GUDOVEX-710113 format. One line per field, with one value per residue: residue number from 1; x, y, z of N, C-alpha, C in turn; residue in one letter. Coordinates in steps of 0.001 Angstrom, whole numbers, plus 524288, in hexadecimal, padded with zeros to 5 digits. Atoms other than C-alpha are relative to their C-alpha. Layout:
# residues N
num	(NUM	...);
n.X	(X	...);
n.Y	(Y	...);
n.Z	(Z	...);
ca.X	(X	...);
ca.Y	(Y	...);
ca.Z	(Z	...);
c.X	(X	...);
c.Y	(Y	...);
c.Z	(Z	...);
residuo	(A	...);
***
This chain:
# residues 175
num	(1	2	3	4	5	6	7	8	9	10	11	12	13	14	15	16	17	18	19	20	21	22	23	24	25	26	27	28	29	30	31	32	33	34	35	36	37	38	39	40	41	42	43	44	45	46	47	48	49	50	51	52	53	54	55	56	57	58	59	60	61	62	63	64	65	66	67	68	69	70	71	72	73	74	75	76	77	78	79	80	81	82	83	84	85	86	87	88	89	90	91	92	93	94	95	96	97	98	99	100	101	102	103	104	105	106	107	108	109	110	111	112	113	114	115	116	117	118	119	120	121	122	123	124	125	126	127	128	129	130	131	132	133	134	135	136	137	138	139	140	141	142	143	144	145	146	147	148	149	150	151	152	153	154	155	156	157	158	159	160	161	162	163	164	165	166	167	168	169	170	171	172	173	174	175);
n.X	(80594	80278	8046B	803D6	80299	805AC	80220	8030D	80410	802DA	800B2	7FBA8	7FE40	7FA8B	80021	7FBF6	80289	804A9	7FED9	7FDCA	803C8	80187	7FB73	7FE1E	7FA56	7FEE3	80216	7FC2C	7FB24	80029	8000D	7FAA0	7FCDB	8011F	804EE	802E0	8054B	803F5	80216	80518	80370	80239	805A1	803B2	7FFF2	8053A	80133	7FD77	7FC40	7FBBF	7FBE6	801A0	803EE	7FD53	7FD09	8039A	8020C	7FBEE	7FEFA	80479	80212	80192	7FBB7	7FCD9	801CE	80087	7FAF9	7FC74	801BD	7FE6A	7FA47	7FEB4	80137	7FC61	7FADC	80056	7FFD6	7FA8F	7FCE9	80204	7FF3B	804DA	80467	804A2	7FFC3	80255	804B4	80486	7FF43	800BF	8058C	802B1	7FE86	802FA	8056E	80001	7FF3B	804F3	8037E	7FD79	7FFBA	804E6	7FFAE	7FABA	7FC77	7FD30	8000A	7FC32	7FAC9	7FFAE	80066	7FB02	7FE2E	80336	7FEB0	7FAB5	80047	8016F	7FB3F	7FB8C	7FC49	7FBE4	7FB97	7FBFC	801BB	7FF8E	7FA67	7FE8C	801EA	7FCD8	7FAB7	80028	800F2	7FB10	7FC62	801C1	7FEB2	7FA57	7FDE7	803A1	80332	7FCE1	7FDB4	7FF69	7FAA1	7FCA4	801B5	7FCA3	7FAC2	8003A	7FDB0	803F2	8015A	8032E	80595	80176	8000D	804C4	8046C	80004	80137	80540	7FF8B	804B9	803A5	7FE58	7FA69	7FE03	7FD33	7FD6D	7FF4C	7FBC5	8000B	7FD8C	8035E);
n.Y	(7FF3F	7FD64	8032B	7FD09	7FBCC	8008F	7FD23	7FB65	7FF8E	804E5	802EA	7FF71	8053F	80140	80516	8036C	802B9	802D4	804B3	8041C	801D5	8057D	8034C	7FE40	7FF4A	7FB07	7FBE7	7FF3E	7FE1F	7FA57	7FD69	8003F	7FC50	7FAB8	7FDCB	7FDE5	8022F	7FBE1	7FEA8	8028A	7FE3D	7FAE7	7FF64	8038E	80510	80130	7FC67	801C1	7FC7A	7FE7C	803FC	8043D	80310	802C6	80422	80430	80269	80370	80439	80391	8022E	8056A	803C9	7FEF3	80291	7FCB3	8003A	7FC64	7FAAA	7FEF9	7FF8C	7FAD3	7FC1F	800A9	7FE27	7FA48	7FE3F	8000C	7FC1B	7FACE	7FE72	7FE65	8036C	7FD0A	7FEC5	80427	80200	7FF8F	803B0	80550	8009B	80073	80522	803ED	7FFC0	80220	805A8	80231	80040	80333	8057B	8018B	80370	80245	7FC2A	801D5	7FB66	800AB	7FEEC	7FA52	7FD51	7FE0B	7FBA2	7FB70	7FE5B	7FDC5	7FA9F	7FCBF	7FF54	7FE3D	803F9	80074	7FC76	80273	7FFB4	7FA84	7FF06	80291	7FCBC	7FB32	8014F	80125	7FB08	7FD1F	8028E	7FEFF	7FA90	7FF9D	80399	800FF	804BA	804B3	7FF73	8050F	801D2	7FE5A	8024E	80458	7FE0D	7FD9C	8034E	800E8	80594	80200	7FF6B	7FA9C	7FFBE	8029E	7FCB4	7FB60	801D0	80251	8057D	802D9	7FFC4	803C4	7FFC4	7FAF0	80061	7FAF3	7FDCC	7FC36	7FC13	8022F	803B6);
n.Z	(800AC	7FB91	7FE42	7FCFC	802CD	80023	80479	7FE98	80400	80086	7FB21	7FC52	7FE9B	800E0	80291	7FDBD	7FBAC	801B5	80315	7FCAE	7FC20	80088	7FEF0	7FAE3	80025	802A6	7FC9B	7FBD2	8026A	800F4	7FAE7	7FE03	80310	7FE3A	801D2	7FB8C	8000E	7FF54	80528	800C2	7FBCD	80135	800C2	7FD89	802A5	801F4	80443	804D5	8026B	7FC78	80014	7FC79	802C5	80440	7FD66	7FE83	804C3	8021D	7FC4D	7FFBE	804D5	7FEF4	7FF97	7FB59	7FB3A	7FB67	7FD48	802B0	7FEDC	7FA93	7FFE3	80218	7FBF2	7FB9C	801B5	80017	7FA86	7FE32	802CA	7FEBF	7FA8B	7FD7D	80128	8018B	80592	80329	7FD71	8037E	8044F	7FE0B	7FEAF	8050D	8020D	7FD1F	801EF	80549	7FF72	7FE21	80488	80405	7FE69	7FD83	7FB6B	7FFB8	7FD9F	7FB5C	7FC94	7FBC5	80224	800B0	7FAF5	7FDE3	80337	7FEC3	7FAA9	7FFE1	801EB	7FB83	7FCE3	80320	801A3	7FC07	800BD	80345	80569	8018E	800DD	804E7	8044C	80013	801B0	8059D	802B5	7FFF4	803A9	80556	8014F	800C2	803EF	8044D	7FFA9	7FF38	7FAD2	7FD72	800D1	7FBA4	7FB0C	7FE58	7FEB5	7FAD1	7FBF1	7FBF7	7FFDA	80452	7FED4	8014F	805BF	801C5	7FE90	80365	80549	7FFF0	80187	7FE79	8046C	803F0	80143	801BB	804FA	8008A	80536	7FFC4	80424	804AD	802A8);
ca.X	(56868	55FD6	556C0	54FEE	5480F	539A3	5325F	52D16	524FC	51A78	519A4	521B7	529A7	53706	53817	5449B	53C69	53013	53683	53C9A	53014	52D58	53B25	53ED4	54D68	54D8F	54539	54ED8	55A44	555AA	552C9	5606C	56606	55FB2	55290	54A7A	53E11	5374C	5355C	529AC	52390	51EE9	510C7	504E1	50591	4F6E2	4F761	4FA22	50618	50E5B	51B5D	515BB	50A29	512E6	51BA5	51001	50A7B	51780	518E1	50B30	508C7	50330	51063	5159C	514BC	510A7	51DAC	52528	51D07	51F55	52DF4	52E61	527A3	53046	53C78	53817	53664	544BF	5498C	541C5	544FF	53737	52C06	52208	526F3	5220E	51681	50C4A	51206	511FC	50436	4FF7C	50710	50059	4F2E3	4F667	4FB2E	4EE58	4E6CB	4F076	4F18B	4E44A	4E2CF	4F0A9	4F653	5009B	4FCE5	5056F	5114B	50E46	50BFC	51A5D	51DB5	51255	515A1	523F7	51FC8	51B09	528ED	5356C	53F49	5494D	554FB	55E3D	55604	5556E	56441	56584	55D24	564BC	571E1	56E22	568CA	575AD	57DAC	57541	5771B	585D9	587AC	57BC0	57321	57E60	5810B	57F8E	58D35	592F1	58B19	5930F	59F75	59AD3	5A215	59685	591A7	58B23	57E11	57E00	581A0	57678	56D16	570FF	56FAB	561E8	56632	5599C	5528B	559C9	5671D	56F27	57324	57CF7	57BDA	587BD	58A10	59220	5870C);
ca.Y	(361D1	36A0B	3612E	36B7C	3734A	375CE	3798D	3872F	38607	37BE0	3714F	3743A	367CE	361A9	35689	35168	34DEA	349AA	33FF4	33897	33639	328C7	323C8	3248E	322F0	32E63	33678	33477	336D5	3447D	347E3	34350	34BBE	35785	35929	3617A	359FD	366D7	3682F	35F0B	366C1	372E9	376EB	36FCA	36145	36109	36BDE	36729	36CFA	36F35	3682D	3606D	35C06	35866	35099	348E2	346B1	340DB	338A4	332C5	32A61	31C96	315C5	31B71	3139C	31996	31530	31CE0	3291B	3281E	3261C	3329B	33A6E	334A5	3379F	34597	346EC	34374	34D88	358FC	36085	36533	35B72	36643	368E0	35BA2	359CF	35EE3	356B7	34A60	34C85	34EC8	342A8	33ACF	33F97	33C47	32EC7	32C7E	32FA0	32870	31BC8	31BE1	3108B	30BE9	31836	3148F	31F3A	31964	31AB1	32921	32C60	32CF8	335E5	33F0B	33F3C	34238	34ED5	353CA	3533D	359F1	351E3	34C47	35530	34B59	34B41	35A20	35A7C	350E0	35959	36595	35EF9	359F5	3675C	36D94	3637D	3659C	37463	3727D	366FB	36710	35B49	351AC	354FC	346A6	3445B	34BAF	344AE	337EB	34026	345E2	340B8	33C10	32E9F	3262D	326E0	335AC	3345B	32AB3	333D5	33FBE	337A4	33307	324DD	320C0	3244C	319BD	3174B	32374	3245D	32F46	33755	33F5A	34B52	342F9	3398F);
ca.Z	(37D83	3862E	38DDB	395F2	38C60	38BF7	37FBE	38089	37429	37213	37C72	38898	389F3	389B8	37FF5	38640	39211	38AFA	381A2	38D02	3949E	38EE4	391C4	3A01F	39D7C	393F5	39D2B	3A852	39F0F	39B0B	3A938	3AD03	3A21E	3A866	3A1B7	3AAD9	3AE7C	3B1BC	3A303	3A435	3AF53	3A845	3A956	3AE4A	3AB1D	3A8D2	39E9A	390C7	38A46	39673	397F6	3A378	39B53	38FD1	39900	39E4C	390A0	38C51	3989C	39892	38CB6	38B6B	38A12	396CE	3A355	3B01F	3B5F0	3AB9B	3ADF7	3BC9F	3BA54	3B229	3BCEE	3C7A5	3BFB9	3BD33	3CBE3	3CE15	3C445	3C9D3	3D632	3D8D9	3DA39	3D8A2	3CAE3	3C652	3CF60	3C5BA	3BAB4	3C306	3C831	3BA33	3B621	3C0C3	3BC5E	3AE61	3B2A2	3B9D9	3AD6A	3A4A4	3AC83	3B346	3BCC3	3B98E	3BFD8	3C9EC	3D39F	3DE4C	3D540	3D2CD	3E12D	3E59F	3DA33	3DCF3	3EB7A	3E8A8	3E207	3EF31	3F47B	3F049	3E8D8	3F25E	3F43E	3EE16	3E1B1	3E171	3E2B3	3D76C	3CE95	3D271	3D080	3C30D	3BF2A	3C32F	3BBA8	3AF9E	3B03A	3B107	3A7A0	39EA2	39B74	39BFA	3AA37	3ADDE	3A85B	3B3F8	3BE81	3BE47	3BF66	3CC49	3D824	3E028	3E483	3DA15	3E11E	3DF61	3D101	3CF12	3D621	3CE01	3C186	3C562	3C449	3CB31	3BE7A	3B6FC	3B113	3AEED	3A0AD	39FE0	39383	39095	38855	37F0C	37C25);
c.X	(7FDCC	7FB1C	7FBA4	7FDEC	7FA2E	7FE11	7FCE8	7FB8C	7FD4F	7FF31	804AA	801BF	805DC	80021	8040D	7FDBC	7FB96	80141	80238	7FBFC	7FE89	80488	80293	805E2	8018E	7FE2F	803E2	80506	7FFE0	7FFB3	8057A	8038F	7FEC1	7FB15	7FCCB	7FA62	7FBBD	7FDA5	7FAB5	7FC02	7FD59	7FA26	7FCD9	7FFC5	7FAB2	7FE50	80304	803C2	80450	80426	7FEAA	7FC18	8027A	80321	7FC6B	7FDBF	803F1	800ED	7FBA2	7FE4A	7FF3D	8047A	8030B	7FDAA	7FFB8	80523	803E0	7FE95	80184	805E6	801B7	7FEFE	803CC	80572	80012	80090	8059C	80345	7FE3D	800CB	7FAD1	7FB84	7FB32	8000C	7FDA9	7FAFC	7FB43	80052	7FED5	7FA4E	7FCC7	80135	7FCFF	7FA4B	7FFA1	800AE	7FAF6	7FC23	8020A	7FFBB	7FB15	800D9	80560	803F5	80266	8009C	80402	8059A	800D1	8005E	8053D	8022B	7FCF6	80133	8055E	80005	7FE5B	804BE	80457	80364	80435	804B8	80435	7FE8A	80059	805AF	801C9	7FE51	8034D	80584	8002D	7FF02	804FD	803DA	7FE6E	80136	805CC	801D1	7FC5F	7FD4A	80321	802D5	800BA	80577	80372	7FE8C	80373	8058B	80029	80228	7FC2F	7FECA	7FC55	7FA2A	7FE1A	7FFDB	7FAFE	7FB30	7FF94	7FE96	7FA91	8002C	7FB3D	7FBDC	8016D	805BD	80185	80315	80245	8007B	8042B	7FF9E	80247	7FCAF	7FDDA);
c.Y	(80272	7FCF3	8033D	804B0	7FF0B	80346	804B3	800CB	7FAB6	7FD75	800CB	7FA98	7FF86	7FA78	7FC3F	7FCD6	7FC86	7FAF7	7FB96	7FD7A	7FA43	7FC42	801EF	80100	80523	8049E	8013F	8024C	805E8	8030D	80006	803D4	805A8	80272	8018E	7FDF6	8040D	801A5	7FD78	801EB	80534	7FFE3	7FBD7	7FAF1	7FE8C	8039D	7FE56	8041F	801E5	7FBB6	7FB73	7FC66	7FCCB	7FB70	7FB67	7FD45	7FC38	7FB47	7FBF1	7FE7B	7FA2C	7FC1E	80086	7FD6F	803F2	8002E	803CE	805A9	80183	800B3	80555	8042C	7FFA1	801FF	805EE	8022F	80044	80454	8059A	80134	800D0	7FC53	802FE	8012E	7FBB0	7FDC7	8002C	7FC18	7FA6C	7FEFF	7FF88	7FAC0	7FBA2	7FFEB	7FDA3	7FA12	7FD5E	7FF75	7FC20	7FA2E	7FE12	7FC9A	7FD76	803C8	7FDC2	8049A	7FF8D	800DA	805E3	802DC	801E4	804A7	804F3	8020C	80294	805AF	803CF	8013E	80223	7FB5A	7FF93	8036C	7FDA2	8004C	8059A	80162	7FD9B	8034F	804F3	7FEF7	7FF02	804FF	8033B	7FD9E	80101	8059C	8008C	7FCE2	7FEF8	7FAB8	7FB00	80033	7FAC8	7FDC3	80151	7FD5B	7FB62	801B4	80295	7FC25	7FFB9	7FA27	7FE75	800B9	80588	800B1	7FD91	80355	804AE	7FE83	7FD8F	7FA43	7FCC9	8000E	7FC1C	800A4	80560	7FF1A	8055C	80175	80420	803C6	7FDD2	7FBD7	7FBE5);
c.Z	(804F9	80183	80259	7FD03	80070	7FB7C	801E9	7FC21	7FF78	8054E	8039A	801CD	7FF33	7FDD4	8022A	80481	7FDFE	7FD15	8034E	80397	7FF79	800E7	80505	80007	7FD78	80348	8045D	7FDC4	7FF28	8051E	8025C	7FD20	80155	7FDDA	804C8	7FFE7	800D8	7FAC8	7FEFA	803F4	7FEE8	7FF3E	802CF	7FCDD	7FDBB	7FB93	7FB28	7FDF3	80392	7FFE9	803A8	7FD54	7FB9B	80233	80154	7FB38	7FDA1	80388	8000A	7FA87	800D7	800B3	80518	804D5	80478	80313	7FD90	80153	80595	8006B	7FDFB	80424	8049A	7FE9B	7FFAE	80581	801FC	7FD8E	80115	805C3	802D1	7FEA1	7FE30	7FA2B	7FCA3	8024F	7FC5B	7FB87	801CB	80169	7FAFB	7FD79	802A6	7FE28	7FA88	8002D	801C8	7FB7C	7FBF1	80154	802B1	804C9	80091	8026E	804FA	803C6	8045D	7FE1D	7FF41	8053C	80234	7FCED	8014F	80577	80042	7FE3B	80446	80362	7FC8E	7FE79	80437	7FEA2	7FC82	7FA3B	7FDF8	7FEE1	7FADA	7FB5A	7FF8C	7FE09	7FA1E	7FCDD	7FFB8	7FC13	7FA56	7FE60	7FEB9	7FB41	7FB5E	800A4	800A7	8053D	802BC	7FF49	804A9	80524	80199	80184	80560	8040A	80498	80006	7FB88	80102	7FEC2	7FA19	7FDE2	80114	7FC56	7FA64	7FF95	7FE69	801A5	7FBB1	7FBB5	7FECF	7FDEF	7FB02	7FEDB	7FA43	8007F	7FB71	7FAFC	7FD63	8033C);
residuo	(A	R	L	N	Y	E	R	S	Q	G	C	P	S	N	E	C	L	L	V	T	L	N	D	Y	G	S	F	V	R	V	L	R	L	G	L	D	P	R	L	C	L	G	G	D	A	D	T	E	G	T	S	S	S	I	F	L	N	C	L	F	H	P	A	E	S	Q	E	H	I	L	A	V	F	K	T	L	R	M	F	L	K	S	P	T	S	M	K	D	L	T	V	S	G	Y	R	R	A	A	A	F	Y	G	S	A	L	Q	A	D	A	W	E	P	L	L	N	S	L	E	Q	P	L	P	L	T	F	Q	C	R	V	S	M	R	N	H	L	M	R	V	H	G	H	F	F	E	E	V	I	P	K	M	V	V	P	Q	S	I	L	D	F	V	L	Y	S	E	C	G	P	V	D	M	W	T	A	S	G);
***
């Protein structure tokens, strides 16, 4: 299956990304499989009908906790090399959260995320993204199968597999 597509007709979006937004485990899973998070960064987030706006509309709904929304933004940050590419989306998300949650907004929880967008992603994280992109180009979406076969320390394997995002559930081409 091709995860990284964007509709050219109708609404510019990627359903593979959008349907996972309410389940953090599934969201991380598709990112680990190589779904490009830049697919949710198209256009102005404050303009209806852009992929950024559609992403925020799907993320913000009454059943979603502020903690979950923050976790989605923080996870996106780890999967992107450039903080500037998601700065507008995150700032729009923060404004939407302020309107959505009102006085219950946890501004102090948002502050570290917003501040991190002013700095480049640490070099180790940039290397991780580049390494995973290379493995995906060579091995396709099931590139994670080859990572455990690499002869490197376990801590590096865990880092490349984004184990800090939760348990790594290896999906293989055979099922």
